[in-house]
N, CA and C atoms as a LAMMPS dump frame, in Angstrom:
ITEM: TIMESTEP
0
ITEM: NUMBER OF ATOMS
174
ITEM: BOX BOUNDS ff ff ff
-5.0000000000000000e+02 5.0000000000000000e+02
-5.0000000000000000e+02 5.0000000000000000e+02
-5.0000000000000000e+02 5.0000000000000000e+02
ITEM: ATOMS id mol type element x y z
1 1 1 N 279.406 53.476 245.437
2 1 2 C 279.05 52.352 246.281
3 1 3 C 277.639 51.894 245.935
4 2 1 N 277.503 50.617 245.682
5 2 2 C 276.208 50.064 245.326
6 2 3 C 275.611 49.327 246.533
7 3 1 N 274.313 49.439 246.669
8 3 2 C 273.635 48.754 247.767
9 3 3 C 273.228 47.335 247.392
10 4 1 N 273.31 47.015 246.108
11 4 2 C 272.911 45.699 245.633
12 4 3 C 274.114 44.935 245.097
13 5 1 N 274.058 43.648 245.266
14 5 2 C 275.081 42.806 244.648
15 5 3 C 274.889 42.84 243.139
16 6 1 N 275.927 42.608 242.378
17 6 2 C 275.795 42.64 240.914
18 6 3 C 274.786 41.617 240.383
19 7 1 N 274.692 40.458 241.024
20 7 2 C 273.73 39.442 240.579
21 7 3 C 272.299 39.912 240.801
22 8 1 N 272.046 40.527 241.966
23 8 2 C 270.697 41.025 242.261
24 8 3 C 270.344 42.18 241.335
25 9 1 N 271.299 43.038 241.066
26 9 2 C 271.064 44.149 240.153
27 9 3 C 270.75 43.641 238.75
28 10 1 N 271.437 42.603 238.318
29 10 2 C 271.183 42.023 236.994
30 10 3 C 269.785 41.419 236.912
31 11 1 N 269.337 40.752 237.97
32 11 2 C 267.984 40.173 237.973
33 11 3 C 266.916 41.259 237.97
34 12 1 N 267.119 42.304 238.759
35 12 2 C 266.154 43.403 238.76
36 12 3 C 266.123 44.09 237.399
37 13 1 N 267.263 44.236 236.762
38 13 2 C 267.31 44.86 235.449
39 13 3 C 266.607 43.978 234.425
40 14 1 N 266.721 42.668 234.578
41 14 2 C 266.071 41.734 233.655
42 14 3 C 264.546 41.829 233.76
43 15 1 N 264.044 42.037 234.961
44 15 2 C 262.601 42.06 235.198
45 15 3 C 262.055 43.476 235.309
46 16 1 N 262.734 44.475 234.763
47 16 2 C 262.33 45.868 234.934
48 16 3 C 260.983 46.171 234.301
49 17 1 N 260.661 45.561 233.156
50 17 2 C 259.362 45.82 232.531
51 17 3 C 258.222 45.268 233.379
52 18 1 N 258.44 44.099 233.948
53 18 2 C 257.409 43.49 234.786
54 18 3 C 257.204 44.323 236.051
55 19 1 N 258.284 44.738 236.678
56 19 2 C 258.166 45.551 237.889
57 19 3 C 257.523 46.901 237.586
58 20 1 N 257.868 47.482 236.459
59 20 2 C 257.239 48.745 236.065
60 20 3 C 255.761 48.573 235.778
61 21 1 N 255.4 47.465 235.119
62 21 2 C 253.993 47.188 234.849
63 21 3 C 253.188 46.985 236.112
64 22 1 N 253.78 46.32 237.082
65 22 2 C 253.094 46.131 238.362
66 22 3 C 252.889 47.476 239.048
67 23 1 N 253.894 48.336 238.995
68 23 2 C 253.766 49.661 239.606
69 23 3 C 252.675 50.485 238.929
70 24 1 N 252.618 50.439 237.593
71 24 2 C 251.593 51.183 236.855
72 24 3 C 250.202 50.641 237.188
73 25 1 N 250.069 49.319 237.244
74 25 2 C 248.773 48.722 237.563
75 25 3 C 248.341 49.064 238.992
76 26 1 N 249.279 49.112 239.919
77 26 2 C 248.927 49.476 241.296
78 26 3 C 248.484 50.93 241.398
79 27 1 N 249.112 51.809 240.645
80 27 2 C 248.667 53.208 240.624
81 27 3 C 247.255 53.293 240.046
82 28 1 N 246.995 52.518 238.989
83 28 2 C 245.65 52.489 238.419
84 28 3 C 244.625 51.949 239.398
85 29 1 N 244.996 50.908 240.13
86 29 2 C 244.09 50.35 241.132
87 29 3 C 243.823 51.36 242.239
88 30 1 N 244.823 52.12 242.615
89 30 2 C 244.657 53.165 243.618
90 30 3 C 243.69 54.237 243.127
91 31 1 N 243.787 54.604 241.842
92 31 2 C 242.863 55.59 241.29
93 31 3 C 241.433 55.055 241.21
94 32 1 N 241.281 53.782 240.871
95 32 2 C 239.938 53.188 240.798
96 32 3 C 239.322 53.102 242.192
97 33 1 N 240.115 52.789 243.187
98 33 2 C 239.593 52.665 244.55
99 33 3 C 239.28 54.025 245.16
100 34 1 N 239.807 55.079 244.585
101 34 2 C 239.57 56.42 245.101
102 34 3 C 238.155 56.88 244.823
103 35 1 N 237.838 58.065 245.281
104 35 2 C 236.466 58.563 245.133
105 35 3 C 236.198 59.074 243.721
106 36 1 N 235.032 58.794 243.24
107 36 2 C 234.551 59.402 242.005
108 36 3 C 234.913 58.665 240.735
109 37 1 N 234.096 58.907 239.735
110 37 2 C 234.294 58.282 238.429
111 37 3 C 235.37 58.987 237.625
112 38 1 N 235.642 60.235 237.947
113 38 2 C 236.608 61.011 237.186
114 38 3 C 238.005 60.387 237.246
115 39 1 N 238.394 59.864 238.382
116 39 2 C 239.695 59.213 238.499
117 39 3 C 239.647 57.738 238.153
118 40 1 N 238.48 57.135 238.143
119 40 2 C 238.372 55.717 237.831
120 40 3 C 238.624 55.446 236.356
121 41 1 N 238.247 56.365 235.496
122 41 2 C 238.418 56.144 234.06
123 41 3 C 239.898 56.04 233.692
124 42 1 N 240.758 57.004 234.085
125 42 2 C 242.183 56.803 233.792
126 42 3 C 242.786 55.657 234.606
127 43 1 N 242.188 55.344 235.739
128 43 2 C 242.674 54.222 236.541
129 43 3 C 242.531 52.908 235.808
130 44 1 N 241.388 52.705 235.145
131 44 2 C 241.201 51.483 234.356
132 44 3 C 242.187 51.422 233.195
133 45 1 N 242.468 52.57 232.593
134 45 2 C 243.45 52.613 231.504
135 45 3 C 244.845 52.257 232.018
136 46 1 N 245.183 52.732 233.206
137 46 2 C 246.487 52.399 233.78
138 46 3 C 246.581 50.925 234.16
139 47 1 N 245.499 50.362 234.647
140 47 2 C 245.504 48.932 234.96
141 47 3 C 245.723 48.119 233.688
142 48 1 N 245.034 48.494 232.624
143 48 2 C 245.211 47.801 231.35
144 48 3 C 246.638 47.95 230.839
145 49 1 N 247.185 49.153 230.919
146 49 2 C 248.569 49.378 230.475
147 49 3 C 249.547 48.571 231.32
148 50 1 N 249.318 48.503 232.615
149 50 2 C 250.186 47.709 233.489
150 50 3 C 250.149 46.236 233.159
151 51 1 N 248.961 45.722 232.87
152 51 2 C 248.842 44.311 232.502
153 51 3 C 249.566 44.052 231.179
154 52 1 N 249.463 44.974 230.245
155 52 2 C 250.16 44.815 228.967
156 52 3 C 251.671 44.843 229.175
157 53 1 N 252.168 45.758 230.029
158 53 2 C 253.595 45.812 230.313
159 53 3 C 254.091 44.507 230.94
160 54 1 N 253.311 43.975 231.863
161 54 2 C 253.695 42.716 232.505
162 54 3 C 253.707 41.583 231.486
163 55 1 N 252.721 41.553 230.62
164 55 2 C 252.636 40.496 229.609
165 55 3 C 253.794 40.579 228.624
166 56 1 N 254.111 41.778 228.18
167 56 2 C 255.212 41.937 227.228
168 56 3 C 256.559 41.676 227.909
169 57 1 N 256.704 42.131 229.133
170 57 2 C 257.981 41.973 229.826
171 57 3 C 258.237 40.571 230.351
172 58 1 N 257.187 39.801 230.529
173 58 2 C 257.342 38.456 231.102
174 58 3 C 257.664 37.452 230.125
């Protein structure tokens, strides 16, 4: 049993790279907003990777 209609599932599958890139960028933003420089450095890398995923997927 599927919770999504086939059309909605097809659209989500089409935009999977963009949605994944947004998720990666949000995790990076969460790390940058957190305390300390130690987590901010990989956070900036994740934000950059997320932007690249969105650009390639879009």
